C-alpha positions as CSV (number, residue, x, y, z in Angstrom):
1,M,-11.5,12.7,10.3
2,V,-12.9,9.2,10.8
3,G,-13.0,7.7,14.2
4,T,-15.4,9.6,16.4
5,S,-18.1,6.9,16.3
6,A,-18.1,3.9,18.5
7,F,-17.5,1.2,16.0
8,R,-14.3,-0.6,15.1
9,A,-13.2,-1.1,11.5
10,L,-10.2,-2.4,9.6
11,I,-8.9,-1.6,6.2
12,V,-6.6,-4.5,5.5
13,N,-4.3,-3.3,2.8
14,A,-1.8,-5.5,1.0
15,D,1.2,-3.6,-0.3
16,D,3.3,-4.4,-3.3
17,F,0.7,-5.7,-5.8
18,N,2.6,-6.3,-9.1
19,L,5.9,-6.6,-7.3
20,T,6.0,-10.2,-8.7
21,A,3.4,-12.5,-10.2
22,G,3.6,-14.6,-7.0
23,V,2.9,-11.6,-4.8
24,S,0.0,-10.5,-7.0
25,R,-1.5,-14.0,-6.9
26,G,-1.1,-14.2,-3.2
27,I,-2.9,-10.8,-2.6
28,A,-5.8,-12.0,-4.8
29,E,-6.0,-15.2,-2.8
30,A,-5.8,-13.3,0.5
31,H,-8.9,-11.3,-0.6
32,R,-10.9,-14.2,-1.9
33,A,-10.2,-16.5,1.1
34,G,-9.1,-14.1,3.8
35,I,-9.5,-10.7,5.3
36,V,-7.6,-8.5,2.8
37,T,-9.9,-5.8,1.5
38,S,-7.5,-3.5,-0.3
39,A,-4.2,-3.4,-2.1
40,T,-1.8,-0.9,-3.6
41,A,-0.1,-1.5,-7.0
42,M,3.4,-0.8,-8.1
43,V,3.0,0.3,-11.7
44,N,6.6,0.8,-12.8
45,L,7.4,-3.0,-12.8
46,P,6.7,-5.4,-15.7
47,G,3.6,-7.6,-15.8
48,L,1.0,-5.0,-14.7
49,R,-1.7,-5.9,-17.1
50,E,-1.3,-9.6,-16.6
51,N,-1.4,-9.2,-12.8
52,L,-4.4,-6.9,-13.0
53,G,-6.2,-9.8,-14.7
54,L,-5.9,-11.8,-11.4
55,I,-8.2,-9.3,-9.7
56,Q,-10.6,-8.3,-12.6
57,D,-13.3,-10.5,-11.1
58,L,-12.8,-9.0,-7.6
59,P,-15.0,-5.9,-7.6
60,L,-14.9,-5.5,-3.8
61,L,-11.1,-5.3,-3.6
62,G,-10.0,-1.7,-3.3
63,L,-7.0,-0.8,-5.4
64,G,-4.7,2.2,-4.7
65,L,-1.4,3.3,-6.1
66,H,1.9,2.3,-4.3
67,L,4.0,5.3,-5.4
68,N,7.5,4.0,-5.8
69,L,11.0,5.6,-5.9
70,T,13.1,2.8,-4.4
71,F,12.7,-0.3,-6.6
72,G,12.9,-0.9,-10.3
73,P,13.1,1.4,-13.3
74,P,11.3,4.7,-13.7
75,I,8.3,5.3,-15.8
76,S,9.8,8.7,-16.9
77,P,12.6,8.9,-19.4
78,A,15.9,8.6,-17.5
79,E,17.1,12.0,-18.6
80,K,14.0,13.5,-16.9
81,V,14.7,11.9,-13.5
82,R,18.4,11.6,-13.2
83,S,18.5,12.5,-9.5
84,L,16.3,9.4,-8.7
85,L,18.5,6.8,-10.5
86,G,21.7,4.9,-9.7
87,P,24.4,4.1,-12.2
88,D,22.3,1.2,-13.4
89,G,19.5,3.5,-14.5
90,R,17.2,2.1,-11.8
91,F,15.8,3.7,-8.6
92,V,18.2,4.1,-5.7
93,R,17.1,1.4,-3.3
94,D,18.2,3.0,-0.1
95,P,15.3,5.2,1.0
96,A,17.4,7.7,3.1
97,Q,19.9,8.1,0.3
98,Q,17.2,8.5,-2.3
99,L,15.5,11.3,-0.3
100,E,18.8,13.0,0.3
101,S,19.7,13.2,-3.3
102,A,16.3,13.4,-5.1
103,D,15.2,16.6,-6.9
104,P,11.6,17.3,-5.7
105,E,10.6,18.3,-9.2
106,E,11.7,15.0,-10.5
107,I,9.9,13.1,-7.7
108,A,6.7,14.9,-8.7
109,R,7.3,14.2,-12.4
110,E,7.8,10.5,-11.8
111,W,4.8,10.1,-9.5
112,D,2.6,11.9,-12.0
113,A,3.9,9.4,-14.6
114,Q,3.1,6.5,-12.4
115,L,-0.4,7.9,-11.8
116,E,-1.0,8.1,-15.6
117,V,0.0,4.5,-16.0
118,F,-2.4,3.5,-13.2
119,L,-5.3,5.4,-14.8
120,T,-4.6,3.9,-18.2
121,A,-4.2,0.3,-16.9
122,V,-7.0,0.3,-14.3
123,G,-9.4,2.6,-16.0
124,R,-10.3,4.6,-12.8
125,P,-8.5,6.6,-10.1
126,P,-6.8,4.8,-7.2
127,T,-8.8,4.4,-4.1
128,H,-5.9,5.9,-2.2
129,L,-2.2,6.5,-2.2
130,D,0.7,5.2,-0.2
131,T,4.5,4.9,-0.9
132,H,7.0,2.1,-1.1
133,H,9.1,2.1,2.1
134,D,6.7,4.8,3.4
135,L,8.8,7.5,1.8
136,H,6.0,10.1,2.3
137,A,6.8,10.0,6.0
138,H,9.6,12.4,5.2
139,L,10.1,15.7,3.3
140,P,9.9,16.4,0.4
141,A,8.1,13.2,-0.5
142,S,5.3,14.0,2.0
143,E,4.4,17.3,0.4
144,I,4.5,15.9,-3.1
145,A,2.3,12.9,-2.2
146,L,-0.1,15.2,-0.3
147,D,-0.4,17.4,-3.4
148,L,-1.2,14.4,-5.5
149,A,-3.8,13.2,-3.0
150,Q,-5.4,16.7,-3.0
151,R,-5.6,16.8,-6.8
152,L,-7.3,13.3,-6.9
153,R,-9.3,14.0,-3.7
154,V,-8.4,10.6,-2.3
155,P,-6.8,9.6,1.0
156,L,-3.1,9.3,1.6
157,R,-1.9,6.7,4.1
158,P,-1.4,8.6,7.4
159,V,2.0,7.3,8.3
160,T,2.8,10.2,10.7
161,P,0.7,12.7,12.8
162,A,1.9,15.4,10.4
163,V,0.5,13.6,7.3
164,R,-2.8,12.9,9.1
165,A,-3.1,16.6,10.1
166,A,-2.4,17.7,6.6
167,M,-5.1,15.4,5.3
168,A,-7.6,16.7,7.8
169,A,-6.7,20.3,6.8
170,A,-7.2,19.4,3.2
171,G,-10.7,18.0,4.0
172,L,-9.7,14.5,3.0
173,P,-10.7,11.4,5.1
174,S,-8.1,9.1,6.6
175,P,-8.0,6.2,9.0
176,D,-7.3,7.0,12.6
177,R,-4.1,5.0,12.6
178,V,-1.9,2.6,10.6
179,I,-0.4,-0.6,12.1
180,G,2.0,-3.2,10.5
181,E,5.5,-3.4,9.3
182,T,8.1,-5.8,8.0
183,A,10.9,-7.5,9.9
184,A,13.3,-10.4,9.6
185,D,10.5,-12.8,10.6
186,P,6.9,-12.7,9.3
187,Y,5.2,-9.7,10.9
188,W,1.6,-10.8,10.7
189,T,1.2,-14.2,12.4
190,V,-2.1,-15.7,13.6
191,T,-1.1,-14.8,17.2
192,R,-0.4,-11.2,16.4
193,L,-3.5,-10.9,14.3
194,L,-5.7,-12.3,17.1
195,Q,-4.0,-9.9,19.6
196,C,-4.7,-7.0,17.2
197,L,-8.3,-7.9,16.9
198,D,-8.7,-8.3,20.7
199,Q,-7.1,-4.9,21.4
200,L,-8.3,-2.9,18.3
201,A,-9.1,0.7,19.2
202,E,-12.4,2.4,18.2
203,G,-12.5,4.0,14.8
204,V,-10.9,3.0,11.6
205,T,-7.5,1.3,11.5
206,E,-5.4,0.5,8.5
207,L,-3.7,-2.9,8.9
208,C,-0.8,-2.8,6.4
209,C,0.3,-6.3,5.4
210,H,2.5,-8.0,2.8
211,P,1.1,-11.3,1.7
212,G,2.2,-13.2,-1.4
213,R,3.1,-16.5,-3.0
214,F,6.9,-17.0,-3.1
215,D,8.5,-17.1,-6.5
216,D,12.1,-16.7,-7.7
217,M,11.7,-13.1,-8.6
218,L,11.0,-12.3,-4.9
219,L,14.6,-13.1,-4.1
220,V,15.4,-9.5,-4.9
221,S,13.3,-8.5,-1.8
222,R,14.5,-9.0,1.8
223,Y,10.9,-9.8,2.7
224,N,10.3,-12.8,0.5
225,R,9.3,-16.2,2.1
226,Q,7.8,-14.2,5.0
227,R,5.0,-13.2,2.7
228,E,3.8,-16.8,2.5
229,A,3.5,-16.9,6.3
230,E,1.5,-13.6,6.3
231,L,-0.8,-15.0,3.5
232,Q,-1.6,-18.1,5.6
233,A,-2.3,-16.0,8.7
234,L,-4.6,-13.6,6.8
235,M,-6.6,-16.6,5.6
236,N,-6.7,-18.4,8.9
237,P,-10.3,-19.4,9.9
238,T,-9.7,-18.6,13.6
239,V,-8.7,-15.0,12.6
240,Q,-11.9,-14.7,10.5
241,Q,-14.0,-16.0,13.3
242,R,-12.5,-13.6,15.8
243,L,-13.2,-10.7,13.5
244,R,-16.9,-11.6,13.4
245,Q,-17.0,-12.2,17.2
246,R,-15.5,-8.8,17.8
247,E,-18.0,-7.3,15.3
248,I,-15.2,-5.5,13.5
249,A,-16.2,-4.1,10.1
250,L,-14.0,-4.6,7.0
251,L,-13.7,-1.5,4.8
252,T,-11.7,-0.2,1.9
253,Y,-10.4,3.3,1.5
254,A,-13.2,3.9,-1.0
255,D,-15.6,3.5,1.9
256,L,-14.0,6.5,3.6
257,T,-14.4,8.8,0.6
258,R,-18.1,7.7,0.3
């Protein structure tokens, strides 16, 4: 478990890479000109190879896999994952409904397929795993995601104490805590980021964020124009200066495994 030393560090992870071209472009920008160190990619959506091109010259950006069961089409043939799909052949968008009706074997099958797409497209294993809508905070998704993390020997976002304890029992590193969410208003503002840096606890914290450039495709997401505000906050010079003043290290999940 990370966090017994007296230093303070952040893994600033941008969720939803490849949700849209605008989101992917914004994440790349937030790394180049801001404090984002890491991202997780949704691989079941179109445009993956094109969007990966946006970060091919960013070797310091960690890239994990954003396991998804609640947005878009499956990677697996529909007949192999029927319990995960609505009448339109796409994932059930309501997380609670999805977890209630999903066959665990079909979850595992689909997440294995998403991993294979990631490995082929990126050419290396993900730095870590997390899930869209944090599905792995709940059974059976937590056990399936943990099994995948154990097979890969990579961290899984510790969204609950139970997940963190399971990671420790498996001998896998994890941050000490995760902060960040989405809301009707932009969650990460300059004010909230400065407060976070001033009050950051010792150890390693994952700051989960959702930056992006707005495009018309984002209208399918409730968190759309808010991403532009997060992007600006994550690139704000005052935030970057405060980070240096507080001597807070910036890490990726790959740093934990090393």
